[in-house]
All heavy atoms as a GROMACS GRO file, in nm:
protein
  598
    1MET      N    1  -1.683   4.140  -3.052
    1MET     CA    2  -1.576   4.114  -3.134
    1MET      C    3  -1.620   4.151  -3.273
    1MET      O    4  -1.717   4.106  -3.327
    1MET     CB    5  -1.538   3.971  -3.126
    1MET     CG    6  -1.413   3.932  -3.193
    1MET     SD    7  -1.271   3.936  -3.097
    1MET     CE    8  -1.156   3.996  -3.212
    2ASP      N    9  -1.540   4.230  -3.347
    2ASP     CA   10  -1.566   4.275  -3.491
    2ASP      C   11  -1.562   4.161  -3.584
    2ASP      O   12  -1.475   4.079  -3.588
    2ASP     CB   13  -1.455   4.372  -3.518
    2ASP     CG   14  -1.478   4.442  -3.660
    2ASP    OD1   15  -1.591   4.457  -3.695
    2ASP    OD2   16  -1.379   4.441  -3.735
    3LYS      N   17  -1.671   4.148  -3.662
    3LYS     CA   18  -1.681   4.038  -3.749
    3LYS      C   19  -1.582   4.040  -3.868
    3LYS      O   20  -1.533   3.925  -3.905
    3LYS     CB   21  -1.825   4.037  -3.810
    3LYS     CG   22  -1.928   3.992  -3.722
    3LYS     CD   23  -2.073   3.986  -3.791
    3LYS     CE   24  -2.172   3.954  -3.688
    3LYS     NZ   25  -2.302   3.931  -3.741
    4GLU      N   26  -1.539   4.159  -3.908
    4GLU     CA   27  -1.427   4.157  -4.010
    4GLU      C   28  -1.304   4.117  -3.951
    4GLU      O   29  -1.229   4.038  -4.035
    4GLU     CB   30  -1.422   4.306  -4.065
    4GLU     CG   31  -1.533   4.353  -4.149
    4GLU     CD   32  -1.519   4.491  -4.201
    4GLU    OE1   33  -1.404   4.533  -4.233
    4GLU    OE2   34  -1.624   4.557  -4.219
    5LEU      N   35  -1.266   4.145  -3.833
    5LEU     CA   36  -1.148   4.108  -3.769
    5LEU      C   37  -1.147   3.958  -3.755
    5LEU      O   38  -1.055   3.886  -3.780
    5LEU     CB   39  -1.126   4.169  -3.636
    5LEU     CG   40  -0.999   4.128  -3.560
    5LEU    CD1   41  -0.877   4.148  -3.641
    5LEU    CD2   42  -1.003   4.193  -3.425
    6LEU      N   43  -1.267   3.899  -3.708
    6LEU     CA   44  -1.279   3.756  -3.690
    6LEU      C   45  -1.247   3.680  -3.818
    6LEU      O   46  -1.194   3.580  -3.824
    6LEU     CB   47  -1.409   3.723  -3.641
    6LEU     CG   48  -1.445   3.733  -3.498
    6LEU    CD1   49  -1.578   3.713  -3.462
    6LEU    CD2   50  -1.349   3.641  -3.406
    7ALA      N   51  -1.308   3.737  -3.937
    7ALA     CA   52  -1.289   3.672  -4.068
    7ALA      C   53  -1.149   3.657  -4.109
    7ALA      O   54  -1.104   3.580  -4.180
    7ALA     CB   55  -1.373   3.740  -4.169
    8MET      N   56  -1.070   3.761  -4.064
    8MET     CA   57  -0.926   3.766  -4.103
    8MET      C   58  -0.833   3.680  -4.019
    8MET      O   59  -0.728   3.637  -4.060
    8MET     CB   60  -0.874   3.909  -4.100
    8MET     CG   61  -0.933   3.991  -4.215
    8MET     SD   62  -0.856   4.156  -4.214
    8MET     CE   63  -0.931   4.237  -4.068
    9LEU      N   64  -0.862   3.658  -3.897
    9LEU     CA   65  -0.776   3.580  -3.804
    9LEU      C   66  -0.777   3.435  -3.821
    9LEU      O   67  -0.882   3.374  -3.862
    9LEU     CB   68  -0.826   3.608  -3.655
    9LEU     CG   69  -0.803   3.744  -3.601
    9LEU    CD1   70  -0.868   3.758  -3.465
    9LEU    CD2   71  -0.656   3.778  -3.600
   10VAL      N   72  -0.656   3.374  -3.823
   10VAL     CA   73  -0.641   3.236  -3.835
   10VAL      C   74  -0.551   3.185  -3.720
   10VAL      O   75  -0.486   3.265  -3.659
   10VAL     CB   76  -0.582   3.185  -3.973
   10VAL    CG1   77  -0.678   3.226  -4.076
   10VAL    CG2   78  -0.445   3.263  -3.990
   11CYS      N   79  -0.551   3.054  -3.699
   11CYS     CA   80  -0.461   2.998  -3.603
   11CYS      C   81  -0.311   3.024  -3.643
   11CYS      O   82  -0.277   2.996  -3.754
   11CYS     CB   83  -0.478   2.846  -3.586
   11CYS     SG   84  -0.376   2.767  -3.477
   12PRO      N   85  -0.234   3.075  -3.546
   12PRO     CA   86  -0.095   3.108  -3.591
   12PRO      C   87  -0.006   2.979  -3.603
   12PRO      O   88   0.100   2.988  -3.656
   12PRO     CB   89  -0.042   3.182  -3.467
   12PRO     CG   90  -0.137   3.153  -3.348
   12PRO     CD   91  -0.266   3.121  -3.415
   13LEU      N   92  -0.052   2.865  -3.561
   13LEU     CA   93   0.021   2.739  -3.585
   13LEU      C   94  -0.011   2.664  -3.703
   13LEU      O   95   0.078   2.627  -3.784
   13LEU     CB   96   0.000   2.639  -3.463
   13LEU     CG   97   0.050   2.696  -3.325
   13LEU    CD1   98   0.012   2.596  -3.211
   13LEU    CD2   99   0.195   2.716  -3.328
   14CYS      N  100  -0.147   2.657  -3.740
   14CYS     CA  101  -0.179   2.575  -3.848
   14CYS      C  102  -0.251   2.659  -3.964
   14CYS      O  103  -0.290   2.600  -4.072
   14CYS     CB  104  -0.274   2.464  -3.813
   14CYS     SG  105  -0.444   2.511  -3.764
   15ASN      N  106  -0.269   2.787  -3.933
   15ASN     CA  107  -0.342   2.883  -4.031
   15ASN      C  108  -0.484   2.836  -4.054
   15ASN      O  109  -0.543   2.876  -4.163
   15ASN     CB  110  -0.267   2.889  -4.171
   15ASN     CG  111  -0.132   2.969  -4.146
   15ASN    OD1  112  -0.122   3.055  -4.074
   15ASN    ND2  113  -0.033   2.916  -4.218
   16GLY      N  114  -0.543   2.760  -3.973
   16GLY     CA  115  -0.677   2.710  -3.981
   16GLY      C  116  -0.779   2.811  -3.930
   16GLY      O  117  -0.748   2.914  -3.865
   17LYS      N  118  -0.910   2.784  -3.959
   17LYS     CA  119  -1.015   2.875  -3.905
   17LYS      C  120  -1.026   2.858  -3.760
   17LYS      O  121  -0.996   2.760  -3.692
   17LYS     CB  122  -1.142   2.829  -3.961
   17LYS     CG  123  -1.160   2.852  -4.110
   17LYS     CD  124  -1.298   2.818  -4.166
   17LYS     CE  125  -1.300   2.854  -4.311
   17LYS     NZ  126  -1.437   2.816  -4.371
   18LEU      N  127  -1.072   2.976  -3.693
   18LEU     CA  128  -1.095   2.980  -3.554
   18LEU      C  129  -1.239   2.992  -3.533
   18LEU      O  130  -1.309   3.053  -3.609
   18LEU     CB  131  -1.016   3.099  -3.496
   18LEU     CG  132  -0.860   3.096  -3.510
   18LEU    CD1  133  -0.815   3.238  -3.471
   18LEU    CD2  134  -0.811   2.988  -3.415
   19LYS      N  135  -1.295   2.930  -3.421
   19LYS     CA  136  -1.426   2.956  -3.382
   19LYS      C  137  -1.436   3.043  -3.269
   19LYS      O  138  -1.370   3.024  -3.159
   19LYS     CB  139  -1.478   2.809  -3.339
   19LYS     CG  140  -1.627   2.794  -3.325
   19LYS     CD  141  -1.693   2.772  -3.454
   19LYS     CE  142  -1.837   2.730  -3.434
   19LYS     NZ  143  -1.912   2.744  -3.551
   20TYR      N  144  -1.516   3.150  -3.272
   20TYR     CA  145  -1.538   3.244  -3.169
   20TYR      C  146  -1.627   3.199  -3.060
   20TYR      O  147  -1.744   3.156  -3.090
   20TYR     CB  148  -1.584   3.370  -3.227
   20TYR     CG  149  -1.613   3.476  -3.127
   20TYR    CD1  150  -1.530   3.510  -3.021
   20TYR    CD2  151  -1.729   3.558  -3.138
   20TYR    CE1  152  -1.558   3.613  -2.928
   20TYR    CE2  153  -1.751   3.669  -3.050
   20TYR     CZ  154  -1.671   3.691  -2.946
   20TYR     OH  155  -1.703   3.788  -2.856
   21ASP      N  156  -1.587   3.182  -2.932
   21ASP     CA  157  -1.670   3.142  -2.824
   21ASP      C  158  -1.697   3.279  -2.747
   21ASP      O  159  -1.610   3.324  -2.669
   21ASP     CB  160  -1.603   3.037  -2.734
   21ASP     CG  161  -1.687   2.998  -2.618
   21ASP    OD1  162  -1.776   3.074  -2.567
   21ASP    OD2  163  -1.671   2.884  -2.583
   22ARG      N  164  -1.810   3.336  -2.763
   22ARG     CA  165  -1.845   3.464  -2.702
   22ARG      C  166  -1.844   3.459  -2.556
   22ARG      O  167  -1.791   3.536  -2.478
   22ARG     CB  168  -1.982   3.512  -2.756
   22ARG     CG  169  -2.024   3.641  -2.691
   22ARG     CD  170  -2.151   3.693  -2.755
   22ARG     NE  171  -2.116   3.745  -2.885
   22ARG     CZ  172  -2.190   3.752  -2.994
   22ARG    NH1  173  -2.323   3.696  -2.982
   22ARG    NH2  174  -2.154   3.787  -3.112
   23GLU      N  175  -1.899   3.346  -2.505
   23GLU     CA  176  -1.927   3.327  -2.355
   23GLU      C  177  -1.785   3.320  -2.286
   23GLU      O  178  -1.763   3.387  -2.184
   23GLU     CB  179  -2.002   3.207  -2.326
   23GLU     CG  180  -2.039   3.193  -2.174
   23GLU     CD  181  -2.138   3.074  -2.160
   23GLU    OE1  182  -2.238   3.068  -2.227
   23GLU    OE2  183  -2.096   2.988  -2.074
   24ALA      N  184  -1.690   3.230  -2.339
   24ALA     CA  185  -1.566   3.216  -2.285
   24ALA      C  186  -1.460   3.333  -2.319
   24ALA      O  187  -1.353   3.338  -2.265
   24ALA     CB  188  -1.509   3.091  -2.319
   25GLN      N  189  -1.493   3.414  -2.415
   25GLN     CA  190  -1.409   3.524  -2.470
   25GLN      C  191  -1.286   3.451  -2.521
   25GLN      O  192  -1.166   3.488  -2.475
   25GLN     CB  193  -1.384   3.628  -2.373
   25GLN     CG  194  -1.502   3.725  -2.352
   25GLN     CD  195  -1.529   3.788  -2.485
   25GLN    OE1  196  -1.453   3.876  -2.531
   25GLN    NE2  197  -1.647   3.765  -2.544
   26GLU      N  198  -1.298   3.354  -2.616
   26GLU     CA  199  -1.183   3.280  -2.663
   26GLU      C  200  -1.207   3.261  -2.820
   26GLU      O  201  -1.317   3.254  -2.867
   26GLU     CB  202  -1.170   3.146  -2.603
   26GLU     CG  203  -1.140   3.147  -2.462
   26GLU     CD  204  -1.135   3.008  -2.401
   26GLU    OE1  205  -1.210   2.914  -2.452
   26GLU    OE2  206  -1.050   2.983  -2.310
   27LEU      N  207  -1.094   3.243  -2.890
   27LEU     CA  208  -1.089   3.203  -3.030
   27LEU      C  209  -1.038   3.059  -3.029
   27LEU      O  210  -0.917   3.040  -2.980
   27LEU     CB  211  -1.016   3.293  -3.119
   27LEU     CG  212  -1.071   3.432  -3.134
   27LEU    CD1  213  -0.967   3.519  -3.204
   27LEU    CD2  214  -1.194   3.432  -3.210
   28ARG      N  215  -1.114   2.960  -3.076
   28ARG     CA  216  -1.072   2.824  -3.063
   28ARG      C  217  -1.030   2.762  -3.193
   28ARG      O  218  -1.098   2.774  -3.295
   28ARG     CB  219  -1.191   2.734  -3.007
   28ARG     CG  220  -1.220   2.778  -2.870
   28ARG     CD  221  -1.332   2.704  -2.808
   28ARG     NE  222  -1.358   2.746  -2.674
   28ARG     CZ  223  -1.435   2.680  -2.600
   28ARG    NH1  224  -1.515   2.577  -2.646
   28ARG    NH2  225  -1.465   2.720  -2.471
   29CYS      N  226  -0.914   2.688  -3.193
   29CYS     CA  227  -0.872   2.609  -3.301
   29CYS      C  228  -0.887   2.464  -3.264
   29CYS      O  229  -0.820   2.412  -3.181
   29CYS     CB  230  -0.716   2.634  -3.331
   29CYS     SG  231  -0.661   2.528  -3.466
   30HIS      N  232  -0.981   2.402  -3.332
   30HIS     CA  233  -1.020   2.259  -3.295
   30HIS      C  234  -0.915   2.166  -3.351
   30HIS      O  235  -0.897   2.058  -3.292
   30HIS     CB  236  -1.162   2.229  -3.341
   30HIS     CG  237  -1.268   2.300  -3.267
   30HIS    ND1  238  -1.308   2.250  -3.149
   30HIS    CD2  239  -1.334   2.416  -3.285
   30HIS    CE1  240  -1.407   2.336  -3.097
   30HIS    NE2  241  -1.420   2.434  -3.183
   31TYR      N  242  -0.847   2.209  -3.450
   31TYR     CA  243  -0.741   2.117  -3.502
   31TYR      C  244  -0.623   2.103  -3.412
   31TYR      O  245  -0.581   1.993  -3.387
   31TYR     CB  246  -0.690   2.174  -3.640
   31TYR     CG  247  -0.586   2.085  -3.706
   31TYR    CD1  248  -0.616   1.974  -3.774
   31TYR    CD2  249  -0.454   2.119  -3.698
   31TYR    CE1  250  -0.525   1.894  -3.834
   31TYR    CE2  251  -0.350   2.040  -3.753
   31TYR     CZ  252  -0.390   1.924  -3.820
   31TYR     OH  253  -0.292   1.848  -3.873
   32ASP      N  254  -0.576   2.211  -3.363
   32ASP     CA  255  -0.461   2.219  -3.271
   32ASP      C  256  -0.511   2.203  -3.118
   32ASP      O  257  -0.419   2.174  -3.035
   32ASP     CB  258  -0.375   2.343  -3.280
   32ASP     CG  259  -0.304   2.351  -3.404
   32ASP    OD1  260  -0.251   2.247  -3.450
   32ASP    OD2  261  -0.297   2.479  -3.470
   33GLY      N  262  -0.632   2.216  -3.097
   33GLY     CA  263  -0.684   2.201  -2.963
   33GLY      C  264  -0.642   2.310  -2.868
   33GLY      O  265  -0.626   2.298  -2.746
   34LEU      N  266  -0.630   2.436  -2.930
   34LEU     CA  267  -0.592   2.551  -2.850
   34LEU      C  268  -0.700   2.657  -2.848
   34LEU      O  269  -0.764   2.677  -2.944
   34LEU     CB  270  -0.465   2.615  -2.895
   34LEU     CG  271  -0.345   2.524  -2.882
   34LEU    CD1  272  -0.218   2.602  -2.954
   34LEU    CD2  273  -0.307   2.496  -2.747
   35ALA      N  274  -0.713   2.724  -2.734
   35ALA     CA  275  -0.814   2.835  -2.720
   35ALA      C  276  -0.735   2.968  -2.692
   35ALA      O  277  -0.680   2.973  -2.588
   35ALA     CB  278  -0.915   2.802  -2.611
   36TYR      N  279  -0.742   3.056  -2.778
   36TYR     CA  280  -0.668   3.185  -2.768
   36TYR      C  281  -0.761   3.288  -2.689
   36TYR      O  282  -0.870   3.305  -2.729
   36TYR     CB  283  -0.626   3.242  -2.897
   36TYR     CG  284  -0.532   3.152  -2.970
   36TYR    CD1  285  -0.576   3.054  -3.060
   36TYR    CD2  286  -0.389   3.158  -2.947
   36TYR    CE1  287  -0.486   2.968  -3.118
   36TYR    CE2  288  -0.308   3.068  -3.009
   36TYR     CZ  289  -0.353   2.978  -3.102
   36TYR     OH  290  -0.265   2.885  -3.163
   37PRO      N  291  -0.711   3.342  -2.577
   37PRO     CA  292  -0.800   3.442  -2.506
   37PRO      C  293  -0.810   3.574  -2.577
   37PRO      O  294  -0.742   3.611  -2.664
   37PRO     CB  295  -0.715   3.455  -2.373
   37PRO     CG  296  -0.578   3.434  -2.422
   37PRO     CD  297  -0.568   3.332  -2.536
   38ILE      N  298  -0.935   3.629  -2.542
   38ILE     CA  299  -0.957   3.768  -2.593
   38ILE      C  300  -0.963   3.852  -2.464
   38ILE      O  301  -1.037   3.835  -2.378
   38ILE     CB  302  -1.094   3.779  -2.664
   38ILE    CG1  303  -1.087   3.688  -2.788
   38ILE    CG2  304  -1.128   3.926  -2.711
   38ILE    CD1  305  -1.218   3.665  -2.858
   39LYS      N  306  -0.868   3.942  -2.446
   39LYS     CA  307  -0.849   4.026  -2.328
   39LYS      C  308  -0.875   4.172  -2.361
   39LYS      O  309  -0.811   4.237  -2.454
   39LYS     CB  310  -0.706   4.014  -2.274
   39LYS     CG  311  -0.678   3.873  -2.230
   39LYS     CD  312  -0.532   3.865  -2.176
   39LYS     CE  313  -0.507   3.718  -2.126
   39LYS     NZ  314  -0.364   3.707  -2.078
   40GLU      N  315  -0.980   4.223  -2.303
   40GLU     CA  316  -1.019   4.367  -2.320
   40GLU      C  317  -1.043   4.387  -2.473
   40GLU      O  318  -1.014   4.487  -2.528
   40GLU     CB  319  -0.912   4.470  -2.265
   40GLU     CG  320  -0.892   4.458  -2.117
   40GLU     CD  321  -0.791   4.549  -2.068
   40GLU    OE1  322  -0.763   4.656  -2.122
   40GLU    OE2  323  -0.738   4.518  -1.963
   41GLY      N  324  -1.114   4.290  -2.529
   41GLY     CA  325  -1.153   4.303  -2.678
   41GLY      C  326  -1.035   4.273  -2.772
   41GLY      O  327  -1.060   4.287  -2.897
   42ILE      N  328  -0.924   4.240  -2.723
   42ILE     CA  329  -0.812   4.217  -2.815
   42ILE      C  330  -0.766   4.058  -2.814
   42ILE      O  331  -0.738   4.023  -2.704
   42ILE     CB  332  -0.691   4.304  -2.777
   42ILE    CG1  333  -0.724   4.447  -2.778
   42ILE    CG2  334  -0.569   4.272  -2.860
   42ILE    CD1  335  -0.632   4.541  -2.721
   43PRO      N  336  -0.779   4.004  -2.931
   43PRO     CA  337  -0.725   3.862  -2.932
   43PRO      C  338  -0.579   3.849  -2.910
   43PRO      O  339  -0.502   3.920  -2.967
   43PRO     CB  340  -0.765   3.820  -3.079
   43PRO     CG  341  -0.852   3.921  -3.136
   43PRO     CD  342  -0.826   4.043  -3.063
   44VAL      N  343  -0.548   3.764  -2.815
   44VAL     CA  344  -0.409   3.732  -2.786
   44VAL      C  345  -0.376   3.604  -2.865
   44VAL      O  346  -0.400   3.495  -2.821
   44VAL     CB  347  -0.377   3.709  -2.637
   44VAL    CG1  348  -0.234   3.691  -2.608
   44VAL    CG2  349  -0.436   3.839  -2.564
   45MET      N  350  -0.305   3.621  -2.980
   45MET     CA  351  -0.281   3.505  -3.076
   45MET      C  352  -0.141   3.455  -3.055
   45MET      O  353  -0.067   3.416  -3.154
   45MET     CB  354  -0.289   3.562  -3.215
   45MET     CG  355  -0.437   3.618  -3.249
   45MET     SD  356  -0.569   3.510  -3.208
   45MET     CE  357  -0.548   3.377  -3.316
   46LEU      N  358  -0.096   3.441  -2.935
   46LEU     CA  359   0.026   3.382  -2.890
   46LEU      C  360   0.009   3.236  -2.843
   46LEU      O  361  -0.063   3.217  -2.744
   46LEU     CB  362   0.110   3.456  -2.786
   46LEU     CG  363   0.129   3.602  -2.827
   46LEU    CD1  364   0.176   3.677  -2.701
   46LEU    CD2  365   0.233   3.607  -2.936
   47PRO      N  366   0.066   3.138  -2.900
   47PRO     CA  367   0.043   2.995  -2.870
   47PRO      C  368   0.078   2.972  -2.725
   47PRO      O  369   0.012   2.901  -2.648
   47PRO     CB  370   0.139   2.914  -2.952
   47PRO     CG  371   0.152   2.999  -3.077
   47PRO     CD  372   0.144   3.144  -3.026
   48GLU      N  373   0.185   3.047  -2.668
   48GLU     CA  374   0.213   3.030  -2.529
   48GLU      C  375   0.112   3.089  -2.421
   48GLU      O  376   0.109   3.054  -2.306
   48GLU     CB  377   0.350   3.092  -2.496
   48GLU     CG  378   0.377   3.230  -2.521
   48GLU     CD  379   0.415   3.265  -2.677
   48GLU    OE1  380   0.419   3.173  -2.753
   48GLU    OE2  381   0.457   3.377  -2.686
   49GLU      N  382   0.022   3.166  -2.480
   49GLU     CA  383  -0.086   3.224  -2.410
   49GLU      C  384  -0.216   3.155  -2.419
   49GLU      O  385  -0.312   3.172  -2.340
   49GLU     CB  386  -0.108   3.376  -2.434
   49GLU     CG  387  -0.002   3.471  -2.413
   49GLU     CD  388   0.012   3.499  -2.266
   49GLU    OE1  389  -0.088   3.509  -2.193
   49GLU    OE2  390   0.129   3.511  -2.213
   50ALA      N  391  -0.222   3.055  -2.514
   50ALA     CA  392  -0.342   2.978  -2.538
   50ALA      C  393  -0.358   2.872  -2.430
   50ALA      O  394  -0.266   2.813  -2.375
   50ALA     CB  395  -0.336   2.919  -2.675
   51ARG      N  396  -0.493   2.839  -2.418
   51ARG     CA  397  -0.530   2.739  -2.327
   51ARG      C  398  -0.547   2.605  -2.403
   51ARG      O  399  -0.603   2.610  -2.511
   51ARG     CB  400  -0.663   2.770  -2.254
   51ARG     CG  401  -0.719   2.662  -2.160
   51ARG     CD  402  -0.854   2.705  -2.107
   51ARG     NE  403  -0.956   2.728  -2.200
   51ARG     CZ  404  -1.030   2.635  -2.258
   51ARG    NH1  405  -1.011   2.511  -2.212
   51ARG    NH2  406  -1.125   2.662  -2.344
   52VAL      N  407  -0.497   2.502  -2.346
   52VAL     CA  408  -0.519   2.364  -2.416
   52VAL      C  409  -0.657   2.319  -2.386
   52VAL      O  410  -0.700   2.305  -2.268
   52VAL     CB  411  -0.416   2.255  -2.369
   52VAL    CG1  412  -0.436   2.124  -2.429
   52VAL    CG2  413  -0.280   2.305  -2.398
   53MET      N  414  -0.731   2.293  -2.499
   53MET     CA  415  -0.872   2.240  -2.474
   53MET      C  416  -0.876   2.105  -2.436
   53MET      O  417  -0.789   2.027  -2.474
   53MET     CB  418  -0.943   2.271  -2.606
   53MET     CG  419  -0.959   2.418  -2.642
   53MET     SD  420  -1.026   2.458  -2.803
   53MET     CE  421  -1.087   2.319  -2.882
   54ASP      N  422  -0.980   2.064  -2.354
   54ASP     CA  423  -0.994   1.917  -2.313
   54ASP      C  424  -1.060   1.852  -2.435
   54ASP      O  425  -1.103   1.906  -2.536
   54ASP     CB  426  -1.060   1.902  -2.188
   54ASP     CG  427  -1.212   1.953  -2.189
   54ASP    OD1  428  -1.271   1.946  -2.292
   54ASP    OD2  429  -1.256   1.993  -2.082
   55ALA      N  430  -1.057   1.713  -2.419
   55ALA     CA  431  -1.107   1.634  -2.532
   55ALA      C  432  -1.246   1.662  -2.579
   55ALA      O  433  -1.275   1.662  -2.697
   55ALA     CB  434  -1.092   1.482  -2.500
   56ASP      N  435  -1.332   1.686  -2.480
   56ASP     CA  436  -1.483   1.723  -2.512
   56ASP      C  437  -1.493   1.850  -2.593
   56ASP      O  438  -1.583   1.861  -2.682
   56ASP     CB  439  -1.564   1.729  -2.394
   56ASP     CG  440  -1.593   1.591  -2.334
   56ASP    OD1  441  -1.584   1.498  -2.409
   56ASP    OD2  442  -1.643   1.585  -2.223
   57GLU      N  443  -1.406   1.942  -2.566
   57GLU     CA  444  -1.406   2.075  -2.640
   57GLU      C  445  -1.362   2.062  -2.779
   57GLU      O  446  -1.402   2.129  -2.866
   57GLU     CB  447  -1.328   2.168  -2.561
   57GLU     CG  448  -1.375   2.213  -2.431
   57GLU     CD  449  -1.278   2.316  -2.367
   57GLU    OE1  450  -1.173   2.286  -2.342
   57GLU    OE2  451  -1.330   2.432  -2.347
   58LYS      N  452  -1.272   1.966  -2.801
   58LYS     CA  453  -1.221   1.948  -2.932
   58LYS      C  454  -1.312   1.883  -3.041
   58LYS      O  455  -1.303   1.906  -3.164
   58LYS     CB  456  -1.089   1.858  -2.931
   58LYS     CG  457  -0.969   1.932  -2.870
   58LYS     CD  458  -0.852   1.835  -2.872
   58LYS     CE  459  -0.749   1.878  -2.779
   58LYS     NZ  460  -0.640   1.787  -2.775
   59LEU      N  461  -1.414   1.808  -2.980
   59LEU     CA  462  -1.520   1.741  -3.069
   59LEU      C  463  -1.605   1.851  -3.141
   59LEU      O  464  -1.649   1.937  -3.077
   59LEU     CB  465  -1.602   1.644  -2.989
   59LEU     CG  466  -1.528   1.528  -2.930
   59LEU    CD1  467  -1.624   1.450  -2.833
   59LEU    CD2  468  -1.462   1.437  -3.030
   60PRO      N  469  -1.620   1.828  -3.271
   60PRO     CA  470  -1.702   1.925  -3.336
   60PRO      C  471  -1.856   1.898  -3.299
   60PRO      O  472  -1.893   1.784  -3.263
   60PRO     CB  473  -1.689   1.892  -3.490
   60PRO     CG  474  -1.632   1.756  -3.481
   60PRO     CD  475  -1.560   1.731  -3.354
   61THR      N  476  -1.929   2.000  -3.302
   61THR     CA  477  -2.073   1.985  -3.262
   61THR      C  478  -2.152   1.983  -3.395
   61THR      O  479  -2.111   2.049  -3.493
   61THR     CB  480  -2.117   2.108  -3.178
   61THR    OG1  481  -2.100   2.228  -3.244
   61THR    CG2  482  -2.060   2.097  -3.037
   62SER      N  483  -2.265   1.919  -3.392
   62SER     CA  484  -2.355   1.913  -3.510
   62SER      C  485  -2.498   1.927  -3.454
   62SER      O  486  -2.520   1.917  -3.341
   62SER     CB  487  -2.335   1.778  -3.582
   62SER     OG  488  -2.375   1.679  -3.500
   63PRO      N  489  -2.594   1.951  -3.549
   63PRO     CA  490  -2.727   1.972  -3.506
   63PRO      C  491  -2.779   1.864  -3.418
   63PRO      O  492  -2.862   1.893  -3.325
   63PRO     CB  493  -2.806   1.984  -3.631
   63PRO     CG  494  -2.712   2.035  -3.734
   63PRO     CD  495  -2.578   1.973  -3.682
   64GLY      N  496  -2.730   1.740  -3.434
   64GLY     CA  497  -2.789   1.624  -3.353
   64GLY      C  498  -2.712   1.605  -3.223
   64GLY      O  499  -2.744   1.511  -3.150
   65ARG      N  500  -2.610   1.676  -3.194
   65ARG     CA  501  -2.527   1.660  -3.079
   65ARG      C  502  -2.536   1.779  -2.991
   65ARG      O  503  -2.530   1.893  -3.051
   65ARG     CB  504  -2.384   1.637  -3.119
   65ARG     CG  505  -2.370   1.494  -3.171
   65ARG     CD  506  -2.218   1.458  -3.192
   65ARG     NE  507  -2.150   1.495  -3.070
   65ARG     CZ  508  -2.016   1.507  -3.056
   65ARG    NH1  509  -1.941   1.495  -3.171
   65ARG    NH2  510  -1.960   1.539  -2.952
   66SER      N  511  -2.539   1.761  -2.865
   66SER     CA  512  -2.514   1.877  -2.782
   66SER      C  513  -2.367   1.885  -2.739
   66SER      O  514  -2.304   1.784  -2.720
   66SER     CB  515  -2.611   1.860  -2.650
   66SER     OG  516  -2.569   1.746  -2.584
   67PRO      N  517  -2.316   2.006  -2.721
   67PRO     CA  518  -2.186   2.019  -2.670
   67PRO      C  519  -2.158   1.958  -2.536
   67PRO      O  520  -2.233   1.948  -2.450
   67PRO     CB  521  -2.160   2.175  -2.659
   67PRO     CG  522  -2.275   2.238  -2.735
   67PRO     CD  523  -2.381   2.134  -2.730
   68GLY      N  524  -2.029   1.893  -2.523
   68GLY     CA  525  -1.999   1.829  -2.405
   68GLY      C  526  -2.049   1.689  -2.383
   68GLY      O  527  -2.024   1.629  -2.290
   69ARG      N  528  -2.104   1.638  -2.489
   69ARG     CA  529  -2.155   1.496  -2.477
   69ARG      C  530  -2.034   1.399  -2.483
   69ARG      O  531  -1.959   1.412  -2.577
   69ARG     CB  532  -2.258   1.474  -2.588
   69ARG     CG  533  -2.365   1.370  -2.564
   69ARG     CD  534  -2.465   1.374  -2.660
   69ARG     NE  535  -2.512   1.236  -2.680
   69ARG     CZ  536  -2.596   1.200  -2.758
   69ARG    NH1  537  -2.649   1.281  -2.851
   69ARG    NH2  538  -2.642   1.075  -2.770
   70SER      N  539  -2.026   1.297  -2.392
   70SER     CA  540  -1.908   1.212  -2.395
   70SER      C  541  -1.918   1.110  -2.500
   70SER      O  542  -2.032   1.075  -2.554
   70SER     CB  543  -1.900   1.151  -2.264
   70SER     OG  544  -1.992   1.057  -2.236
   71GLN      N  545  -1.805   1.051  -2.536
   71GLN     CA  546  -1.800   0.949  -2.642
   71GLN      C  547  -1.874   0.820  -2.600
   71GLN      O  548  -1.944   0.753  -2.673
   71GLN     CB  549  -1.654   0.900  -2.667
   71GLN     CG  550  -1.571   1.013  -2.736
   71GLN     CD  551  -1.611   1.010  -2.887
   71GLN    OE1  552  -1.732   1.005  -2.925
   71GLN    NE2  553  -1.512   1.032  -2.969
   72GLU      N  554  -1.881   0.783  -2.457
   72GLU     CA  555  -1.943   0.672  -2.413
   72GLU      C  556  -2.093   0.687  -2.442
   72GLU      O  557  -2.164   0.595  -2.483
   72GLU     CB  558  -1.932   0.653  -2.255
   72GLU     CG  559  -1.797   0.618  -2.222
   72GLU     CD  560  -1.721   0.745  -2.157
   72GLU    OE1  561  -1.784   0.833  -2.112
   72GLU    OE2  562  -1.600   0.748  -2.158
   73ARG      N  563  -2.147   0.799  -2.425
   73ARG     CA  564  -2.296   0.826  -2.445
   73ARG      C  565  -2.324   0.809  -2.593
   73ARG      O  566  -2.442   0.760  -2.638
   73ARG     CB  567  -2.340   0.954  -2.398
   73ARG     CG  568  -2.337   0.962  -2.238
   73ARG     CD  569  -2.385   1.093  -2.190
   73ARG     NE  570  -2.517   1.120  -2.216
   73ARG     CZ  571  -2.584   1.227  -2.202
   73ARG    NH1  572  -2.520   1.332  -2.167
   73ARG    NH2  573  -2.714   1.238  -2.235
   74LEU      N  574  -2.243   0.850  -2.683
   74LEU     CA  575  -2.262   0.834  -2.826
   74LEU      C  576  -2.262   0.690  -2.870
   74LEU      O  577  -2.350   0.662  -2.947
   74LEU     CB  578  -2.151   0.905  -2.905
   74LEU     CG  579  -2.143   1.055  -2.898
   74LEU    CD1  580  -2.022   1.113  -2.970
   74LEU    CD2  581  -2.272   1.113  -2.959
   75GLY      N  582  -2.190   0.613  -2.798
   75GLY     CA  583  -2.192   0.468  -2.834
   75GLY      C  584  -2.310   0.400  -2.786
   75GLY      O  585  -2.348   0.284  -2.829
   76ASP      N  586  -2.386   0.457  -2.700
   76ASP     CA  587  -2.507   0.387  -2.636
   76ASP      C  588  -2.633   0.392  -2.721
   76ASP      O  589  -2.725   0.317  -2.696
   76ASP     CB  590  -2.539   0.455  -2.496
   76ASP     CG  591  -2.432   0.424  -2.385
   76ASP    OD1  592  -2.357   0.330  -2.413
   76ASP    OD2  593  -2.428   0.499  -2.287
   77ALA      N  594  -2.622   0.486  -2.815
   77ALA     CA  595  -2.743   0.504  -2.901
   77ALA      C  596  -2.792   0.390  -2.980
   77ALA      O  597  -2.771   0.281  -3.003
   77ALA     CB  598  -2.717   0.616  -3.002
   0.00000   0.00000   0.00000
């Protein structure tokens, strides 16, 4: 995915930043909880084509957290 194109794209619903997931070939809006597919190298920025992300995917990751860690495990620390 072209870095210049990525820098220009925003969520069509909230105009927020998108996070590129290279492995899943998606552009994710954590605010709206939508993941826009990239098909044949072209981002499909239509809300009706977006996948609704599950709760774990919506959580931001930080250096101290691994992706997909559940809320229950965070409370056990």
